[in-house]
C-alpha positions in Angstrom: -30.9 -15.4 70.8 -28.4 -18.0 73.1 -31.4 -20.6 72.3 -31.7 -19.9 68.9 -27.9 -19.9 68.8 -27.9 -23.7 70.2 -30.2 -24.1 67.8 -28.4 -23.4 64.2 -24.9 -25.4 66.1 -26.5 -28.3 66.5 -28.9 -28.6 63.2 -25.4 -27.5 61.5 -23.9 -30.8 62.9 -26.6 -32.7 61.8 -26.3 -31.0 57.8 -22.5 -31.9 58.7 -23.9 -36.0 59.6 -21.7 -34.9 62.6 -23.2 -37.2 66.2 -20.2 -36.8 68.3 -17.6 -34.5 68.1 -15.1 -33.7 70.4 -12.3 -31.4 70.8 -9.1 -33.1 73.1 -6.0 -31.7 74.2 -3.2 -32.2 72.2 -0.4 -30.3 74.8 2.6 -31.4 73.7 1.3 -30.8 69.7 3.6 -27.3 69.8 1.3 -24.9 68.3 -2.1 -25.0 67.8 -3.6 -28.6 66.5 -6.9 -29.9 67.0 -8.4 -33.4 67.4 -11.5 -34.8 66.8 -13.0 -38.3 68.2 -14.2 -40.1 64.9 -17.7 -39.5 63.3 -18.4 -42.7 61.5 -20.0 -41.9 58.1 -20.2 -44.0 55.1 -20.4 -41.1 51.9 -19.2 -38.4 53.8 -15.6 -36.3 52.3 -13.7 -34.4 54.9 -10.8 -32.2 54.3 -6.2 -30.9 51.8 12.6 -33.1 50.6 13.0 -32.7 49.3 10.3 -31.1 47.2 7.6 -33.1 46.0 6.3 -32.4 43.1 2.7 -32.4 42.5 1.9 -34.0 39.1 -1.9 -32.6 39.1 -3.8 -29.2 39.7 -3.4 -28.3 43.4 -5.4 -26.4 43.5 -8.0 -26.7 46.8 -10.1 -29.2 46.2 -13.1 -32.2 48.3 -11.2 -35.2 48.9 -14.1 -37.5 48.6 -14.2 -41.2 49.0 -15.7 -43.1 45.9 -13.5 -41.0 43.8 -10.3 -41.6 42.8 -7.7 -40.9 45.1 -5.5 -37.4 43.7 -2.0 -38.4 42.0 1.3 -37.3 42.5 4.9 -38.1 42.5 7.5 -37.4 46.0 11.1 -38.2 47.1 11.4 -40.7 49.8 13.5 -40.3 51.6 16.1 -42.6 50.3 16.0 -40.7 47.1 13.9 -42.5 44.8 10.8 -40.9 43.5 7.6 -42.5 43.5 3.8 -41.9 41.6 1.0 -43.4 42.7 0.1 -44.5 39.2 3.2 -46.7 39.8 0.7 -48.4 42.6 -1.8 -49.5 39.9 -3.4 -52.4 40.9 -2.0 -52.5 44.5 -4.3 -51.6 47.5 -1.8 -48.0 48.7 -1.9 -47.1 52.5 -0.6 -43.1 53.3 0.2 -41.8 57.0 0.5 -38.6 58.0 3.1 -39.2 60.5 5.3 -36.5 63.2 7.7 -38.5 65.5 7.2 -35.8 67.8 3.5 -36.2 68.4 2.0 -37.7 71.8 -0.5 -39.5 69.3 2.2 -40.3 66.8 3.8 -42.1 69.9 0.7 -43.8 71.2 1.3 -45.8 67.7 4.6 -46.1 67.9 5.8 -46.8 71.5 2.8 -49.5 71.9 4.1 -51.5 68.4 0.5 -50.7 66.7 1.4 -48.8 63.3 4.3 -50.5 62.9 2.1 -54.7 63.6 0.1 -53.0 61.5 1.9 -51.5 58.6 4.1 -55.9 58.7 0.7 -57.2 59.0 -0.4 -55.1 55.2 2.6 -55.0 53.6 3.0 -59.0 54.3 0.1 -59.1 52.6 1.2 -56.9 49.1 -0.1 -54.0 50.8 1.7 -50.8 49.6 1.9 -48.2 53.3 4.2 -44.4 52.3 4.9 -43.2 55.6 4.2 -39.2 55.0 6.4 -35.9 56.8 4.6 -32.7 56.0 6.5 -31.2 58.8 8.2 -27.6 57.1 11.7 -27.4 58.5 12.0 -25.5 61.3 8.7 -27.2 62.8 8.2 -29.9 64.6 8.6 -33.3 63.5 10.4 -31.6 60.1 13.5 -34.7 59.3 16.2 -35.5 57.0 16.1 -38.5 55.1 18.7 -39.3 56.6 16.7 -38.9 60.4 14.1 -40.8 58.6 15.4 -43.8 57.4 16.9 -44.0 61.8 13.7 -43.5 62.6 12.3 -46.6 60.6 14.8 -48.8 61.8 15.1 -47.6 65.5 11.2 -48.4 65.6 11.3 -50.9 63.6 8.7 -49.5 61.6 7.8 -51.8 58.1 6.5 -48.9 55.6 7.3 -49.8 51.5 9.2 -46.0 51.7 8.4 -42.8 53.5 8.0 -39.9 52.2 9.6 -36.2 52.7 7.5 -33.8 51.5 8.8 -30.8 53.3 7.1 -28.7 51.3 3.8 -29.7 52.4 2.7 -30.5 48.7 1.3 -33.7 49.0 0.0 -33.3 52.2 -2.2 -29.9 51.1 -3.1 -32.3 47.4 -4.8 -34.9 50.3 -5.8 -32.4 52.8 -4.2 -33.5 55.5 -4.8 -32.5 59.0 -3.1 -34.2 61.6 -0.8 -36.6 62.4 -1.6 -39.4 62.1 -4.5 -39.1 59.2 -4.8 -42.1 56.9 -5.9 -42.8 53.6 -6.7 -46.5 52.3 -6.6 -46.1 47.9 -7.6 -49.2 46.6 -6.5 -51.0 43.4 -7.9 -49.1 40.8 -6.7 -46.1 42.5 -10.2 -44.6 44.0 -10.2 -43.4 47.8 -12.2 -46.3 49.7 -11.1 -44.8 52.9 -10.0 -41.6 54.9 -9.5 -40.2 58.7 -8.9 -41.3 62.1 -6.6 -45.0 62.1 -9.2 -45.8 65.2 -11.6 -44.4 67.8 -9.9 -43.9 70.8 -8.2 -40.5 70.3 -6.1 -40.3 73.3 -2.4 -40.3 74.0 -2.2 -43.7 76.0 -0.6 -46.5 74.4 -2.3 -48.8 76.5 -5.5 -48.1 74.8 -4.4 -49.2 71.3 -5.6 -52.8 72.4 -9.3 -52.0 73.0 -9.3 -49.3 69.9 -11.7 -50.3 67.1 -8.5 -50.2 64.2 -10.1 -48.2 61.2 -7.7 -49.0 58.6 -7.5 -52.4 59.4 -10.7 -52.9 58.5 -10.4 -50.6 55.6 -7.7 -52.5 54.3 -9.3 -55.7 55.4 -12.4 -55.1 52.8 -10.8 -53.3 50.1 -8.8 -56.6 49.4 -11.4 -58.5 50.0 -13.4 -56.7 47.8 -15.8 -56.1 50.2 -17.3 -52.4 50.8 -16.0 -50.2 53.5 -18.1 -50.1 56.2 -17.2 -47.0 57.6 -14.8 -45.0 54.8 -14.4 -41.5 56.8 -14.2 -40.4 60.1 -12.6 -37.3 61.6 -9.3 -37.4 62.3 -7.0 -36.5 65.8 -3.7 -35.8 66.5 -1.0 -33.2 66.0 -2.3 -30.9 63.5 0.4 -31.1 60.2 3.2 -28.7 60.5 2.7 -27.3 57.5 5.3 -23.7 56.6 3.2 -21.4 57.8 
């Protein structure tokens, strides 16, 4: 019986296209949160503020690389409304974030996230950081606090979207912080998953990690296919309202 179960489990993983799956510690993330090592796959799909009104049906639908990115309208930390359609003709990066999550801290304490933001926005990329933590949950902030964090960390996003009700996060099926998405100038999703291939909390590890987001954005800007377009995200779970 145990042998059959093991065979079934591996068969299911093979069907899902998962060659390596490692559950890692999420101590410090407060509450249950899953983190997984990346699985390189070109065509696989992955799971989904002032309130952020969403401009399309929010029923659960698969978010797929190669398909149009879900459209949304959300309010940023300065009270300005942004719609995905506003950025047609531009490459867009979505970054789910939670300043209290140790995996997010890893990328900000090392200046990895800020450097990537600055590098890509300097090339005309729109970078939207999204905070979907609900009131009373880890990472929930006021718009003023969001601006203070941007300034104190020398962050370089185009805007910080306050998604307190989690509508945008659920629309994209964002699971972790960070969870990254790259959308091309035609509004097509070209990458989703982890920022890199090293799911540790150690800031030193960014130096040797393979940065999936940098590679994806560079390919999109060159008009080339993204070699690794879907990976398993790692980090703290997004702190949606129950």
